[in-house]
The first five atom37 places (N, CA, C, CB, O) and aatype in JSON, in Angstrom:
{
  "aatype": [12, 10, 19, 19, 18, 14, 6, 0, 19, 17, 18, 16, 18, 19, 3, 1, 6, 3, 9, 3, 6, 9, 9, 15, 6, 8, 10, 5, 5, 3, 1, 19, 19, 6, 1, 10, 11, 9],
  "atom_mask": [
    [1, 1, 1, 1, 1],
    [1, 1, 1, 1, 1],
    [1, 1, 1, 1, 1],
    [1, 1, 1, 1, 1],
    [1, 1, 1, 1, 1],
    [1, 1, 1, 1, 1],
    [1, 1, 1, 1, 1],
    [1, 1, 1, 1, 1],
    [1, 1, 1, 1, 1],
    [1, 1, 1, 1, 1],
    [1, 1, 1, 1, 1],
    [1, 1, 1, 1, 1],
    [1, 1, 1, 1, 1],
    [1, 1, 1, 1, 1],
    [1, 1, 1, 1, 1],
    [1, 1, 1, 1, 1],
    [1, 1, 1, 1, 1],
    [1, 1, 1, 1, 1],
    [1, 1, 1, 1, 1],
    [1, 1, 1, 1, 1],
    [1, 1, 1, 1, 1],
    [1, 1, 1, 1, 1],
    [1, 1, 1, 1, 1],
    [1, 1, 1, 1, 1],
    [1, 1, 1, 1, 1],
    [1, 1, 1, 1, 1],
    [1, 1, 1, 1, 1],
    [1, 1, 1, 1, 1],
    [1, 1, 1, 1, 1],
    [1, 1, 1, 1, 1],
    [1, 1, 1, 1, 1],
    [1, 1, 1, 1, 1],
    [1, 1, 1, 1, 1],
    [1, 1, 1, 1, 1],
    [1, 1, 1, 1, 1],
    [1, 1, 1, 1, 1],
    [1, 1, 1, 1, 1],
    [1, 1, 1, 1, 1]
  ],
  "atom_positions": [
    [[97.24, 98.99, 100.72], [96.87, 97.58, 102.57], [96.47, 98.64, 103.38], [98.68, 96.47, 103.75], [96.26, 99.84, 103.6]],
    [[96.48, 97.55, 103.67], [95.95, 97.8, 105.63], [96.17, 96.83, 106.04], [94.36, 98.09, 106.27], [96.26, 95.82, 105.34]],
    [[96.36, 96.86, 107.55], [97.12, 95.44, 108.42], [96.26, 96.35, 109.44], [99.33, 95.02, 108.68], [96.08, 97.56, 109.58]],
    [[95.53, 94.42, 110.51], [95.01, 94.79, 111.79], [95.98, 94.35, 112.55], [93.69, 94.28, 112.18], [96.78, 93.46, 112.24]],
    [[95.95, 94.91, 113.51], [96.62, 93.68, 114.63], [96.29, 94.22, 115.72], [98.3, 93.33, 114.7], [96.07, 95.43, 115.71]],
    [[96.2, 93.67, 116.63], [97.84, 92.5, 117.59], [98.2, 91.51, 116.18], [97.05, 90.82, 119.6], [99.27, 91.12, 115.72]],
    [[96.52, 91.28, 115.69], [96.74, 90.31, 115.1], [97.64, 89.61, 113.97], [95.97, 90.3, 114.96], [97.99, 88.44, 113.78]],
    [[97.97, 91.33, 113.01], [98.52, 91.2, 112.09], [98.51, 90.87, 110.75], [98.91, 90.88, 112.4], [99.41, 90.64, 109.94]],
    [[97.05, 90.89, 110.66], [96.52, 90.47, 109.16], [96.88, 91.3, 108.44], [95.11, 90.32, 108.86], [96.95, 92.5, 108.72]],
    [[97.05, 90.99, 107.82], [97.23, 92.03, 106.27], [96.26, 91.41, 104.9], [99.24, 91.93, 105.61], [96.07, 90.4, 104.23]],
    [[95.66, 93.43, 105.11], [94.06, 93.58, 103.89], [94.29, 93.89, 102.72], [92.91, 94.76, 104.15], [95.5, 93.71, 102.6]],
    [[93.92, 94.22, 101.82], [94.19, 94.09, 100.07], [93.12, 95.19, 100.83], [93.87, 92.45, 98.57], [92.81, 95.19, 102.02]],
    [[92.55, 96.3, 99.6], [90.97, 96.86, 99.61], [91.05, 97.32, 98.02], [90.56, 98.41, 100.93], [92.01, 97.75, 97.37]],
    [[89.58, 97.03, 97.6], [89.58, 98.48, 96.56], [89.15, 99.02, 96.66], [89.39, 98.75, 95.55], [89.66, 100.06, 96.27]],
    [[87.68, 99.21, 97.29], [87.09, 100.51, 97.16], [87.46, 101.0, 98.52], [85.48, 100.54, 96.79], [88.54, 101.0, 99.12]],
    [[85.45, 101.67, 99.04], [85.09, 102.19, 100.77], [84.58, 100.69, 100.55], [83.72, 103.86, 101.41], [84.94, 99.84, 101.37]],
    [[83.89, 100.38, 99.65], [82.69, 99.09, 100.66], [83.53, 97.46, 101.54], [81.27, 98.13, 98.98], [83.15, 96.62, 102.36]],
    [[85.06, 97.8, 100.61], [85.93, 97.05, 101.1], [87.08, 97.4, 102.31], [86.43, 96.72, 100.06], [87.99, 96.64, 102.64]],
    [[86.8, 98.66, 102.83], [87.12, 98.65, 103.82], [86.04, 99.13, 105.17], [88.17, 99.25, 103.58], [86.25, 99.31, 106.36]],
    [[84.82, 99.23, 104.32], [83.72, 99.15, 105.52], [83.95, 97.8, 106.03], [82.04, 99.34, 105.05], [84.57, 97.77, 107.1]],
    [[83.5, 96.33, 105.37], [83.52, 95.28, 105.51], [84.67, 94.85, 105.82], [83.06, 94.82, 104.73], [84.53, 93.66, 106.13]],
    [[85.84, 95.19, 105.91], [86.9, 94.73, 107.33], [86.2, 95.29, 108.42], [88.65, 95.42, 107.38], [85.77, 94.5, 109.27]],
    [[85.93, 96.92, 108.61], [85.48, 96.85, 110.38], [84.43, 96.32, 110.55], [85.26, 98.14, 111.19], [83.99, 95.83, 111.58]],
    [[83.86, 96.41, 109.34], [82.52, 95.57, 110.62], [82.16, 94.2, 110.52], [80.88, 96.18, 110.49], [81.13, 93.7, 110.97]],
    [[83.36, 93.46, 109.71], [83.37, 92.2, 110.38], [84.83, 91.9, 110.68], [82.68, 91.08, 109.54], [84.91, 91.27, 111.73]],
    [[85.99, 92.12, 110.14], [87.05, 91.85, 111.8], [87.61, 92.94, 112.55], [88.53, 91.03, 111.56], [88.5, 92.6, 113.33]],
    [[87.19, 94.74, 112.51], [87.75, 94.88, 114.09], [85.98, 95.04, 114.35], [89.15, 96.57, 114.65], [86.01, 95.92, 115.21]],
    [[84.4, 94.71, 114.11], [83.39, 95.06, 115.04], [83.13, 93.64, 115.49], [82.1, 95.9, 114.44], [82.63, 93.61, 116.62]],
    [[83.34, 92.31, 114.88], [82.9, 91.19, 115.06], [84.78, 90.16, 114.5], [81.16, 91.06, 113.99], [85.24, 89.32, 113.73]],
    [[84.93, 90.55, 114.96], [86.43, 89.52, 115.09], [86.41, 88.11, 113.5], [86.23, 88.3, 117.27], [86.31, 86.88, 113.44]],
    [[86.53, 88.95, 112.75], [85.93, 87.57, 111.92], [87.12, 88.5, 110.92], [83.69, 87.21, 111.37], [87.31, 89.71, 110.73]],
    [[87.7, 87.38, 110.47], [89.25, 88.02, 108.69], [88.09, 87.67, 107.75], [91.46, 86.54, 108.08], [87.21, 86.83, 107.94]],
    [[88.23, 88.3, 106.94], [88.19, 88.9, 105.3], [88.17, 87.68, 104.46], [89.64, 89.9, 104.78], [87.81, 87.59, 103.28]],
    [[88.45, 87.1, 104.94], [89.02, 85.7, 103.78], [89.84, 85.99, 102.57], [87.71, 84.89, 103.01], [90.98, 85.84, 102.14]],
    [[88.86, 86.43, 102.28], [89.44, 87.15, 99.98], [89.58, 88.81, 99.94], [87.48, 86.85, 98.2], [89.56, 89.66, 99.04]],
    [[89.7, 88.82, 100.92], [90.63, 90.11, 100.84], [91.63, 90.46, 101.46], [90.14, 91.03, 101.03], [92.27, 91.51, 101.54]],
    [[91.76, 88.77, 102.17], [93.23, 88.4, 102.97], [94.89, 88.87, 101.97], [93.16, 86.3, 103.19], [94.94, 88.84, 100.74]],
    [[95.9, 89.2, 102.74], [96.74, 88.96, 102.26], [97.6, 87.6, 101.91], [97.08, 89.63, 102.72], [98.65, 87.68, 101.27]]
  ]
}
């Protein structure tokens, strides 16, 4: 599991590609990755 603050969005991930997607979408572009959101 991974939590992004200050929004407190919880994510689940399977592999490195999922983590890369969370970084590029949520952290860099401020878009929640709905398919990985818990």
